[in-house]
N, C-alpha and C positions, 0 to 999 in steps of 0.2 A: 291699206297701209296707214298706220297711226301717224298723225301729224302732231309733233311735240312743239308747236309754235309757242312763243312766249306770251302772246296776247291772250289766248284762252286760259293758259295757266295762271296768268296774273289776275284775270277777271274772276276765275274760280276762287283764288285766294282772297280777293277783296270781298266778293259776295258772301263767302263763308264766314270771314272775319266779322263782317257787319252784323250777321245774324247770330253768331255764337257768342260774341262778347256781351250782348244784352243779358242782363241778370235774369236767371231762371233757375229751375229746380236743379238741373245738372250742375251749373256753376256754383250754386249754393252748397251742394254736397261736397264738391271738390275743394271749395274754400274752407269748409269746416275741417276736412281732412288735412289740408295744408296747415291750418292753425294748430291742429293737434300734433303735427309732424308724424302722422300715422299713414303708413303705406302710400307715400307720395307717388312713387314710380308706378305702382299698380293702379292707383286711382286715375292718374293722368293717362296712362296707356289704355286702360279699360274704356274710358270715355272716347279717346281718339279712335280706337278700333271700332267701337260701336258707330261712331259717326262715319267712319270709312265705309262700313257695310251699308249704312243707310244712304250715304251719298252715291255709292255704286248702284244701289237699287233705283234711286231717284233719276240719276243720269241715264240709267239703262231703260227707263220707261215705266217703272213700277209706280211712280208717284201719280201718273195719270190714271192708272187703274184704281188706286185708292180713292182719288178725288171723284171718280165716276161711279163708285160703289157705295151707296148710302149706308148700308148696314155695317160695312167695315169702318166707315167714318164714325158712326154712332158707337160702335163697340170700342174703338180706340178712345173716343171722347169720355164715355162713362167709366171705362177702366182706368184711364188716367186721372179722372176726377177723384175716384175712390182712393187710389194710391196717394195722391197729394193731400187729401183730407187726413189720412192716417199718418203720413209723414209730418204734416203740420202739427197734429196732436202730439206726436212724439217730441217735437221741438218745444211746444208749450209746456209739456210735462217736465222736460229737462230743465227749462228755465225756472220751474218752481221747486226743483230739488237741489238745494245748495250743496248737498254732499256729493254731487256728481259734476260740479262745475269746474274742478281743477283739470288741467291738462292731463295729469296722470290718471284721474278718474275716467276721463273720456277715452283715453287710450285703452284702458282695461275693458271698457264697455263695448267697443267695436272690434270684433275679430276680423281676420282677413276674409273669411267667408261672408260675414255680414257686410263688410265693405264692398266686396265684389257684387253681391246680390243687390245691395242698395243702388250701386252705380248702374247696374244693368237695368234695374227698374226705372230709374229716372231718365235713362237714355232710350230705352226701348218701349216703355209703357207710357211715356209722356207725349200726348198729342202735339204739344207745342214743339218739342224736339223733332217729332216726325214731320210736322208741317214745314219746319225750317229746312231740314236736311233732305227729306224725300221729295216733298212737293215743290217748295220754292226753289231750292238749289237745283233740283231735277228739272224744273220747267225752264230755268235759265240755261242750263247745260244742253237741253234739248234743242235750243235755237242754233247751236253750232252744227256744222256738218259732222257726220258720223266719225270721220277720221280725227276730228279735233276734240271730241268729247272726253277722251281719256286724259288729255292734257288739262282740260277744265276740271275734271274730277280730281286729278292729282293736286292741283292748286288748292281746291277746297279742302282736301284731306290735310295738306300741309298747314293750312291755317288753323284747323282744329288741333292738330298735334302741337303746334307752336303755342296756341292759347292755353291749352290745358296743362302743359308742363310749366308754362310761365305762371299760371294761376296757382298751381299746387306748390311750387318751390318758392314763389314770391310771397305767398301767404305765410309760409313758414317763418319768414323774417319778423312777422308781427306776433309770433307766439309769446314772447315775454309779456306783451300787453295783456294777453288773455290768461295770464296767471291769476288775474284778479277776477273773483266771482262775478262782479257787476258786468264786466265786459262780456262774459259768456252769457249772462242773462239777457243782455241787450241783443247779442247776436242771435240767440235762440228765439227770442221774441220776434225779431225781424224776419228770420227764416220762416217761422210759423205763419206770420202774417202774409209773407210772400206766397207760401204754398197754398194757403186757404184762399188768397186772392185769385191765384191762377185756377184753383179748383172751382171757385164761384163762376169764373168766366166760362169754364168748360161745361158746368151744369147748365148755365143759360143757353149755351150752344146746343147741348143735348136736348133740353126741353123744346127748343125751337125746332130741332130736327124731328122730334116726336110729333109736334103739332102739325108740321108741314107734311 
């Protein structure tokens, strides 16, 4: 029988919030969508649902399987690095194209399909997100008795849901500032540097795994 105690639910919320709030590829994408005022609900919900699935897998024991299977870890690492390099290049290219820096231009450039696919990629193909949700949150949740793990997982999911909706709709309030081309240039450059920085760390990890 499931035990819906407050303690595991609260710890799940706290652990998830501490990991998710750290700036990463997923948050950067949602932030950009919020600034564009583009598909805010879909963006936040997509990320929250992806996290819910990954948290469920982690708390259910799948995180231990990934951590103990070297080829799965390497596949996720190199796949994530490639995606982040391509996404970073897209951000750098956008920063150099002044005709696409207005909010209106960015809205036209990203369709609903492109938005969802991009969010799925940064959520499911990003080893850092997998590490946070499946492995780290899953390992903490595994310390609870089986009947309390659902409460822990629910708390973690609520933190993700709260954060992504707050980020998407909170960022929208900054949209007037980003009517200026310079602001979009700076944001795109920062996002590009962030993506390539994460990709570099993944490449180092991947090379180390090949050597070992």
